[in-house]
PQR file of N, CA, C, O and H, with PARSE charges and radii, in Angstrom:
ATOM      1  N   MET A   1       9.021 -11.118   6.210 -0.4000 1.5000
ATOM      2  CA  MET A   1       7.833 -10.560   5.597 -0.0000 2.0000
ATOM      3  C   MET A   1       7.675  -9.107   6.068  0.5500 1.7000
ATOM      4  O   MET A   1       7.955  -8.773   7.219 -0.5500 1.4000
ATOM      5  N   THR A   2       7.232  -8.283   5.168 -0.4000 1.5000
ATOM      6  CA  THR A   2       7.037  -6.864   5.441 -0.0000 2.0000
ATOM      7  C   THR A   2       5.566  -6.519   5.301  0.5500 1.7000
ATOM      8  O   THR A   2       4.881  -7.055   4.431 -0.5500 1.4000
ATOM      9  H   THR A   2       7.005  -8.555   4.232  0.4000 1.0000
ATOM     10  N   LYS A   3       5.074  -5.624   6.157 -0.4000 1.5000
ATOM     11  CA  LYS A   3       3.686  -5.177   6.095 -0.0000 2.0000
ATOM     12  C   LYS A   3       3.580  -4.014   5.114  0.5500 1.7000
ATOM     13  O   LYS A   3       4.416  -3.110   5.114 -0.5500 1.4000
ATOM     14  H   LYS A   3       5.631  -5.189   6.864  0.4000 1.0000
ATOM     15  N   TYR A   4       2.538  -4.047   4.273 -0.4000 1.5000
ATOM     16  CA  TYR A   4       2.346  -3.037   3.239 -0.0000 2.0000
ATOM     17  C   TYR A   4       0.967  -2.408   3.328  0.5500 1.7000
ATOM     18  O   TYR A   4      -0.003  -3.040   3.747 -0.5500 1.4000
ATOM     19  H   TYR A   4       1.858  -4.781   4.273  0.4000 1.0000
ATOM     20  N   ASN A   5       0.907  -1.139   2.918 -0.4000 1.5000
ATOM     21  CA  ASN A   5      -0.332  -0.375   2.828 -0.0000 2.0000
ATOM     22  C   ASN A   5      -0.396   0.262   1.451  0.5500 1.7000
ATOM     23  O   ASN A   5       0.630   0.468   0.804 -0.5500 1.4000
ATOM     24  H   ASN A   5       1.695  -0.627   2.577  0.4000 1.0000
ATOM     25  N   VAL A   6      -1.604   0.570   1.008 -0.4000 1.5000
ATOM     26  CA  VAL A   6      -1.794   1.287  -0.251 -0.0000 2.0000
ATOM     27  C   VAL A   6      -2.490   2.607   0.049  0.5500 1.7000
ATOM     28  O   VAL A   6      -3.393   2.674   0.884 -0.5500 1.4000
ATOM     29  H   VAL A   6      -2.438   0.402   1.533  0.4000 1.0000
ATOM     30  N   ASN A   7      -2.061   3.644  -0.638 -0.4000 1.5000
ATOM     31  CA  ASN A   7      -2.669   4.962  -0.492 -0.0000 2.0000
ATOM     32  C   ASN A   7      -4.037   4.954  -1.166  0.5500 1.7000
ATOM     33  O   ASN A   7      -4.153   4.543  -2.321 -0.5500 1.4000
ATOM     34  H   ASN A   7      -1.328   3.589  -1.316  0.4000 1.0000
ATOM     35  N   LYS A   8      -5.068   5.399  -0.464 -0.4000 1.5000
ATOM     36  CA  LYS A   8      -6.423   5.470  -1.039 -0.0000 2.0000
ATOM     37  C   LYS A   8      -6.512   6.519  -2.146  0.5500 1.7000
ATOM     38  O   LYS A   8      -7.340   6.410  -3.050 -0.5500 1.4000
ATOM     39  H   LYS A   8      -4.974   5.733   0.474  0.4000 1.0000
ATOM     40  N   ASN A   9      -5.652   7.535  -2.066 -0.4000 1.5000
ATOM     41  CA  ASN A   9      -5.682   8.628  -3.031 -0.0000 2.0000
ATOM     42  C   ASN A   9      -4.775   8.305  -4.218  0.5500 1.7000
ATOM     43  O   ASN A   9      -3.591   8.018  -4.043 -0.5500 1.4000
ATOM     44  H   ASN A   9      -4.979   7.623  -1.332  0.4000 1.0000
ATOM     45  N   ALA A  10      -5.328   8.353  -5.402 -0.4000 1.5000
ATOM     46  CA  ALA A  10      -4.558   8.054  -6.613 -0.0000 2.0000
ATOM     47  C   ALA A  10      -3.636   9.224  -6.957  0.5500 1.7000
ATOM     48  O   ALA A  10      -3.924  10.381  -6.652 -0.5500 1.4000
ATOM     49  H   ALA A  10      -6.290   8.586  -5.545  0.4000 1.0000
ATOM     50  N   GLN A  11      -2.534   8.888  -7.593 -0.4000 1.5000
ATOM     51  CA  GLN A  11      -1.638   9.903  -8.143 -0.0000 2.0000
ATOM     52  C   GLN A  11      -2.297  10.493  -9.387  0.5500 1.7000
ATOM     53  O   GLN A  11      -3.366  10.041  -9.796 -0.5500 1.4000
ATOM     54  H   GLN A  11      -2.300   7.948  -7.841  0.4000 1.0000
ATOM     55  N   SER A  12      -1.673  11.484  -9.979 -0.4000 1.5000
ATOM     56  CA  SER A  12      -2.250  12.141 -11.153 -0.0000 2.0000
ATOM     57  C   SER A  12      -2.412  11.189 -12.335  0.5500 1.7000
ATOM     58  O   SER A  12      -3.240  11.430 -13.213 -0.5500 1.4000
ATOM     59  H   SER A  12      -0.805  11.850  -9.646  0.4000 1.0000
ATOM     60  N   ASN A  13      -1.616  10.096 -12.366 -0.4000 1.5000
ATOM     61  CA  ASN A  13      -1.725   9.119 -13.468 -0.0000 2.0000
ATOM     62  C   ASN A  13      -2.718   7.998 -13.155  0.5500 1.7000
ATOM     63  O   ASN A  13      -2.892   7.084 -13.961 -0.5500 1.4000
ATOM     64  H   ASN A  13      -0.943   9.900 -11.653  0.4000 1.0000
ATOM     65  N   GLY A  14      -3.366   8.061 -11.993 -0.4000 1.5000
ATOM     66  CA  GLY A  14      -4.359   7.062 -11.628 -0.0000 2.0000
ATOM     67  C   GLY A  14      -3.836   5.919 -10.780  0.5500 1.7000
ATOM     68  O   GLY A  14      -4.622   5.123 -10.268 -0.5500 1.4000
ATOM     69  H   GLY A  14      -3.225   8.803 -11.338  0.4000 1.0000
ATOM     70  N   ASP A  15      -2.520   5.821 -10.622 -0.4000 1.5000
ATOM     71  CA  ASP A  15      -1.923   4.753  -9.808 -0.0000 2.0000
ATOM     72  C   ASP A  15      -2.043   5.081  -8.326  0.5500 1.7000
ATOM     73  O   ASP A  15      -2.106   6.245  -7.930 -0.5500 1.4000
ATOM     74  H   ASP A  15      -1.881   6.468 -11.039  0.4000 1.0000
ATOM     75  N   HIS A  16      -2.071   4.028  -7.519 -0.4000 1.5000
ATOM     76  CA  HIS A  16      -2.092   4.171  -6.070 -0.0000 2.0000
ATOM     77  C   HIS A  16      -0.756   3.674  -5.538  0.5500 1.7000
ATOM     78  O   HIS A  16      -0.341   2.556  -5.844 -0.5500 1.4000
ATOM     79  H   HIS A  16      -2.020   3.082  -7.840  0.4000 1.0000
ATOM     80  N   GLU A  17      -0.080   4.502  -4.740 -0.4000 1.5000
ATOM     81  CA  GLU A  17       1.225   4.135  -4.196 -0.0000 2.0000
ATOM     82  C   GLU A  17       1.095   3.058  -3.132  0.5500 1.7000
ATOM     83  O   GLU A  17       0.159   3.068  -2.333 -0.5500 1.4000
ATOM     84  H   GLU A  17      -0.417   5.410  -4.491  0.4000 1.0000
ATOM     85  N   VAL A  18       2.050   2.122  -3.130 -0.4000 1.5000
ATOM     86  CA  VAL A  18       2.149   1.087  -2.106 -0.0000 2.0000
ATOM     87  C   VAL A  18       3.351   1.441  -1.229  0.5500 1.7000
ATOM     88  O   VAL A  18       4.420   1.782  -1.733 -0.5500 1.4000
ATOM     89  H   VAL A  18       2.810   2.114  -3.780  0.4000 1.0000
ATOM     90  N   HIS A  19       3.161   1.356   0.090 -0.4000 1.5000
ATOM     91  CA  HIS A  19       4.201   1.736   1.044 -0.0000 2.0000
ATOM     92  C   HIS A  19       4.463   0.601   2.023  0.5500 1.7000
ATOM     93  O   HIS A  19       3.533  -0.038   2.517 -0.5500 1.4000
ATOM     94  H   HIS A  19       2.292   1.078   0.500  0.4000 1.0000
ATOM     95  N   ALA A  20       5.736   0.360   2.295 -0.4000 1.5000
ATOM     96  CA  ALA A  20       6.136  -0.614   3.309 -0.0000 2.0000
ATOM     97  C   ALA A  20       6.078   0.058   4.677  0.5500 1.7000
ATOM     98  O   ALA A  20       6.313   1.261   4.788 -0.5500 1.4000
ATOM     99  H   ALA A  20       6.491   0.879   1.894  0.4000 1.0000
ATOM    100  N   ARG A  21       5.770  -0.704   5.703 -0.4000 1.5000
ATOM    101  CA  ARG A  21       5.742  -0.167   7.065 -0.0000 2.0000
ATOM    102  C   ARG A  21       7.087   0.490   7.353  0.5500 1.7000
ATOM    103  O   ARG A  21       8.144  -0.068   7.060 -0.5500 1.4000
ATOM    104  H   ARG A  21       5.579  -1.681   5.612  0.4000 1.0000
ATOM    105  N   GLY A  22       7.025   1.680   7.929 -0.4000 1.5000
ATOM    106  CA  GLY A  22       8.230   2.431   8.257 -0.0000 2.0000
ATOM    107  C   GLY A  22       8.640   3.420   7.177  0.5500 1.7000
ATOM    108  O   GLY A  22       9.581   4.191   7.365 -0.5500 1.4000
ATOM    109  H   GLY A  22       6.166   2.133   8.166  0.4000 1.0000
ATOM    110  N   CYS A  23       7.945   3.403   6.055 -0.4000 1.5000
ATOM    111  CA  CYS A  23       8.242   4.322   4.961 -0.0000 2.0000
ATOM    112  C   CYS A  23       8.041   5.767   5.427  0.5500 1.7000
ATOM    113  O   CYS A  23       7.069   6.071   6.119 -0.5500 1.4000
ATOM    114  H   CYS A  23       7.181   2.776   5.903  0.4000 1.0000
ATOM    115  N   ASN A  24       8.961   6.651   5.044 -0.4000 1.5000
ATOM    116  CA  ASN A  24       8.850   8.066   5.419 -0.0000 2.0000
ATOM    117  C   ASN A  24       7.683   8.763   4.739  0.5500 1.7000
ATOM    118  O   ASN A  24       7.273   9.838   5.175 -0.5500 1.4000
ATOM    119  H   ASN A  24       9.750   6.404   4.482  0.4000 1.0000
ATOM    120  N   TYR A  25       7.143   8.178   3.686 -0.4000 1.5000
ATOM    121  CA  TYR A  25       6.054   8.790   2.926 -0.0000 2.0000
ATOM    122  C   TYR A  25       4.720   8.081   3.138  0.5500 1.7000
ATOM    123  O   TYR A  25       3.804   8.223   2.328 -0.5500 1.4000
ATOM    124  H   TYR A  25       7.476   7.305   3.331  0.4000 1.0000
ATOM    125  N   MET A  26       4.610   7.318   4.226 -0.4000 1.5000
ATOM    126  CA  MET A  26       3.375   6.593   4.533 -0.0000 2.0000
ATOM    127  C   MET A  26       2.212   7.575   4.667  0.5500 1.7000
ATOM    128  O   MET A  26       2.313   8.559   5.400 -0.5500 1.4000
ATOM    129  H   MET A  26       5.354   7.202   4.884  0.4000 1.0000
ATOM    130  N   PRO A  27       1.108   7.315   3.962 -0.5600 1.5000
ATOM    131  CA  PRO A  27      -0.057   8.192   4.110  0.2800 2.0000
ATOM    132  C   PRO A  27      -0.653   8.089   5.508  0.5500 1.7000
ATOM    133  O   PRO A  27      -0.393   7.131   6.236 -0.5500 1.4000
ATOM    134  N   SER A  28      -1.446   9.075   5.871 -0.4000 1.5000
ATOM    135  CA  SER A  28      -2.095   9.069   7.186 -0.0000 2.0000
ATOM    136  C   SER A  28      -3.028   7.861   7.293  0.5500 1.7000
ATOM    137  O   SER A  28      -3.418   7.276   6.282 -0.5500 1.4000
ATOM    138  H   SER A  28      -1.657   9.854   5.279  0.4000 1.0000
ATOM    139  N   ASP A  29      -3.377   7.500   8.511 -0.4000 1.5000
ATOM    140  CA  ASP A  29      -4.257   6.345   8.758 -0.0000 2.0000
ATOM    141  C   ASP A  29      -5.554   6.415   7.945  0.5500 1.7000
ATOM    142  O   ASP A  29      -6.037   5.396   7.452 -0.5500 1.4000
ATOM    143  H   ASP A  29      -3.061   7.975   9.332  0.4000 1.0000
ATOM    144  N   SER A  30      -6.108   7.605   7.809 -0.4000 1.5000
ATOM    145  CA  SER A  30      -7.379   7.749   7.104 -0.0000 2.0000
ATOM    146  C   SER A  30      -7.230   7.639   5.585  0.5500 1.7000
ATOM    147  O   SER A  30      -8.225   7.509   4.873 -0.5500 1.4000
ATOM    148  H   SER A  30      -5.716   8.433   8.210  0.4000 1.0000
ATOM    149  N   ASN A  31      -6.000   7.690   5.091 -0.4000 1.5000
ATOM    150  CA  ASN A  31      -5.772   7.653   3.642 -0.0000 2.0000
ATOM    151  C   ASN A  31      -5.075   6.385   3.178  0.5500 1.7000
ATOM    152  O   ASN A  31      -4.498   6.364   2.092 -0.5500 1.4000
ATOM    153  H   ASN A  31      -5.191   7.796   5.670  0.4000 1.0000
ATOM    154  N   ARG A  32      -5.118   5.325   3.983 -0.4000 1.5000
ATOM    155  CA  ARG A  32      -4.443   4.099   3.569 -0.0000 2.0000
ATOM    156  C   ARG A  32      -5.272   2.865   3.887  0.5500 1.7000
ATOM    157  O   ARG A  32      -6.126   2.869   4.773 -0.5500 1.4000
ATOM    158  H   ARG A  32      -5.587   5.343   4.866  0.4000 1.0000
ATOM    159  N   ILE A  33      -4.987   1.807   3.132 -0.4000 1.5000
ATOM    160  CA  ILE A  33      -5.618   0.499   3.322 -0.0000 2.0000
ATOM    161  C   ILE A  33      -4.502  -0.505   3.558  0.5500 1.7000
ATOM    162  O   ILE A  33      -3.537  -0.562   2.796 -0.5500 1.4000
ATOM    163  H   ILE A  33      -4.293   1.803   2.412  0.4000 1.0000
ATOM    164  N   TYR A  34      -4.633  -1.288   4.606 -0.4000 1.5000
ATOM    165  CA  TYR A  34      -3.650  -2.322   4.900 -0.0000 2.0000
ATOM    166  C   TYR A  34      -3.798  -3.457   3.894  0.5500 1.7000
ATOM    167  O   TYR A  34      -4.891  -3.990   3.705 -0.5500 1.4000
ATOM    168  H   TYR A  34      -5.417  -1.242   5.225  0.4000 1.0000
ATOM    169  N   LEU A  35      -2.695  -3.823   3.251 -0.4000 1.5000
ATOM    170  CA  LEU A  35      -2.719  -4.903   2.259 -0.0000 2.0000
ATOM    171  C   LEU A  35      -2.349  -6.251   2.861  0.5500 1.7000
ATOM    172  O   LEU A  35      -2.855  -7.283   2.423 -0.5500 1.4000
ATOM    173  H   LEU A  35      -1.806  -3.390   3.404  0.4000 1.0000
ATOM    174  N   GLY A  36      -1.473  -6.254   3.858 -0.4000 1.5000
ATOM    175  CA  GLY A  36      -1.023  -7.498   4.460 -0.0000 2.0000
ATOM    176  C   GLY A  36       0.491  -7.591   4.477  0.5500 1.7000
ATOM    177  O   GLY A  36       1.194  -6.614   4.220 -0.5500 1.4000
ATOM    178  H   GLY A  36      -1.061  -5.415   4.215  0.4000 1.0000
ATOM    179  N   GLU A  37       0.981  -8.786   4.786 -0.4000 1.5000
ATOM    180  CA  GLU A  37       2.422  -9.045   4.830 -0.0000 2.0000
ATOM    181  C   GLU A  37       2.827  -9.774   3.557  0.5500 1.7000
ATOM    182  O   GLU A  37       2.178 -10.734   3.141 -0.5500 1.4000
ATOM    183  H   GLU A  37       0.410  -9.580   4.995  0.4000 1.0000
ATOM    184  N   PHE A  38       3.907  -9.307   2.949 -0.4000 1.5000
ATOM    185  CA  PHE A  38       4.383  -9.880   1.694 -0.0000 2.0000
ATOM    186  C   PHE A  38       5.898  -9.996   1.719  0.5500 1.7000
ATOM    187  O   PHE A  38       6.579  -9.281   2.455 -0.5500 1.4000
ATOM    188  H   PHE A  38       4.435  -8.528   3.288  0.4000 1.0000
ATOM    189  N   SER A  39       6.410 -10.902   0.910 -0.4000 1.5000
ATOM    190  CA  SER A  39       7.855 -11.107   0.831 -0.0000 2.0000
ATOM    191  C   SER A  39       8.530 -10.120  -0.097  0.5500 1.7000
ATOM    192  O   SER A  39       9.756 -10.016  -0.102 -0.5500 1.4000
ATOM    193  H   SER A  39       5.856 -11.483   0.313  0.4000 1.0000
ATOM    194  N   SER A  40       7.738  -9.381  -0.897 -0.4000 1.5000
ATOM    195  CA  SER A  40       8.312  -8.387  -1.807 -0.0000 2.0000
ATOM    196  C   SER A  40       7.313  -7.274  -2.064  0.5500 1.7000
ATOM    197  O   SER A  40       6.108  -7.442  -1.876 -0.5500 1.4000
ATOM    198  H   SER A  40       6.742  -9.466  -0.894  0.4000 1.0000
ATOM    199  N   CYS A  41       7.828  -6.147  -2.493 -0.4000 1.5000
ATOM    200  CA  CYS A  41       6.961  -5.029  -2.848 -0.0000 2.0000
ATOM    201  C   CYS A  41       6.077  -5.403  -4.036  0.5500 1.7000
ATOM    202  O   CYS A  41       4.906  -5.028  -4.080 -0.5500 1.4000
ATOM    203  H   CYS A  41       8.807  -6.010  -2.646  0.4000 1.0000
ATOM    204  N   GLN A  42       6.629  -6.137  -4.994 -0.4000 1.5000
ATOM    205  CA  GLN A  42       5.862  -6.524  -6.182 -0.0000 2.0000
ATOM    206  C   GLN A  42       4.642  -7.358  -5.794  0.5500 1.7000
ATOM    207  O   GLN A  42       3.566  -7.182  -6.366 -0.5500 1.4000
ATOM    208  H   GLN A  42       7.581  -6.442  -4.958  0.4000 1.0000
ATOM    209  N   ALA A  43       4.799  -8.258  -4.834 -0.4000 1.5000
ATOM    210  CA  ALA A  43       3.667  -9.064  -4.373 -0.0000 2.0000
ATOM    211  C   ALA A  43       2.599  -8.170  -3.743  0.5500 1.7000
ATOM    212  O   ALA A  43       1.405  -8.406  -3.930 -0.5500 1.4000
ATOM    213  H   ALA A  43       5.673  -8.401  -4.370  0.4000 1.0000
ATOM    214  N   ALA A  44       3.016  -7.152  -3.003 -0.4000 1.5000
ATOM    215  CA  ALA A  44       2.060  -6.222  -2.399 -0.0000 2.0000
ATOM    216  C   ALA A  44       1.353  -5.403  -3.475  0.5500 1.7000
ATOM    217  O   ALA A  44       0.148  -5.168  -3.380 -0.5500 1.4000
ATOM    218  H   ALA A  44       3.985  -6.960  -2.850  0.4000 1.0000
ATOM    219  N   VAL A  45       2.085  -4.970  -4.491 -0.4000 1.5000
ATOM    220  CA  VAL A  45       1.497  -4.201  -5.586 -0.0000 2.0000
ATOM    221  C   VAL A  45       0.436  -5.026  -6.301  0.5500 1.7000
ATOM    222  O   VAL A  45      -0.577  -4.481  -6.740 -0.5500 1.4000
ATOM    223  H   VAL A  45       3.063  -5.161  -4.568  0.4000 1.0000
ATOM    224  N   ASN A  46       0.653  -6.322  -6.422 -0.4000 1.5000
ATOM    225  CA  ASN A  46      -0.287  -7.203  -7.117 -0.0000 2.0000
ATOM    226  C   ASN A  46      -1.491  -7.596  -6.263  0.5500 1.7000
ATOM    227  O   ASN A  46      -2.439  -8.189  -6.777 -0.5500 1.4000
ATOM    228  H   ASN A  46       1.476  -6.765  -6.066  0.4000 1.0000
ATOM    229  N   ALA A  47      -1.468  -7.277  -4.977 -0.4000 1.5000
ATOM    230  CA  ALA A  47      -2.560  -7.646  -4.062 -0.0000 2.0000
ATOM    231  C   ALA A  47      -3.798  -6.814  -4.358  0.5500 1.7000
ATOM    232  O   ALA A  47      -3.701  -5.681  -4.828 -0.5500 1.4000
ATOM    233  H   ALA A  47      -0.698  -6.796  -4.559  0.4000 1.0000
ATOM    234  N   ASP A  48      -4.947  -7.381  -4.081 -0.4000 1.5000
ATOM    235  CA  ASP A  48      -6.227  -6.696  -4.279 -0.0000 2.0000
ATOM    236  C   ASP A  48      -6.650  -6.054  -2.973  0.5500 1.7000
ATOM    237  O   ASP A  48      -7.015  -6.763  -2.035 -0.5500 1.4000
ATOM    238  H   ASP A  48      -5.026  -8.302  -3.699  0.4000 1.0000
ATOM    239  N   PRO A  49      -6.613  -4.714  -2.881 -0.5600 1.5000
ATOM    240  CA  PRO A  49      -6.979  -4.067  -1.616  0.2800 2.0000
ATOM    241  C   PRO A  49      -8.434  -4.277  -1.229  0.5500 1.7000
ATOM    242  O   PRO A  49      -8.786  -4.096  -0.063 -0.5500 1.4000
ATOM    243  N   LYS A  50      -9.282  -4.649  -2.163 -0.4000 1.5000
ATOM    244  CA  LYS A  50     -10.701  -4.888  -1.859 -0.0000 2.0000
ATOM    245  C   LYS A  50     -10.890  -6.151  -1.037  0.5500 1.7000
ATOM    246  O   LYS A  50     -11.943  -6.348  -0.432 -0.5500 1.4000
ATOM    247  H   LYS A  50      -8.997  -4.796  -3.110  0.4000 1.0000
ATOM    248  N   SER A  51      -9.874  -7.012  -1.010 -0.4000 1.5000
ATOM    249  CA  SER A  51      -9.995  -8.261  -0.260 -0.0000 2.0000
ATOM    250  C   SER A  51      -9.629  -8.074   1.209  0.5500 1.7000
ATOM    251  O   SER A  51      -9.630  -9.040   1.973 -0.5500 1.4000
ATOM    252  H   SER A  51      -9.018  -6.852  -1.502  0.4000 1.0000
ATOM    253  N   HIS A  52      -9.316  -6.847   1.613 -0.4000 1.5000
ATOM    254  CA  HIS A  52      -8.917  -6.578   3.006 -0.0000 2.0000
ATOM    255  C   HIS A  52      -9.874  -5.661   3.687  0.5500 1.7000
ATOM    256  O   HIS A  52      -9.687  -5.333   4.859 -0.5500 1.4000
ATOM    257  H   HIS A  52      -9.315  -6.063   0.992  0.4000 1.0000
TER
END
């Protein structure tokens, strides 16, 4: 299982990037929400950040 975070800041198209722990592009602590541990990136993308 991998730990995932979502960027609080939306991209220009309105999407929010999801990053796996250790990603070189991980947003700063103040700009991310921890989503949890998932078996795939797709599962993390489908997670609701409001539930964390």
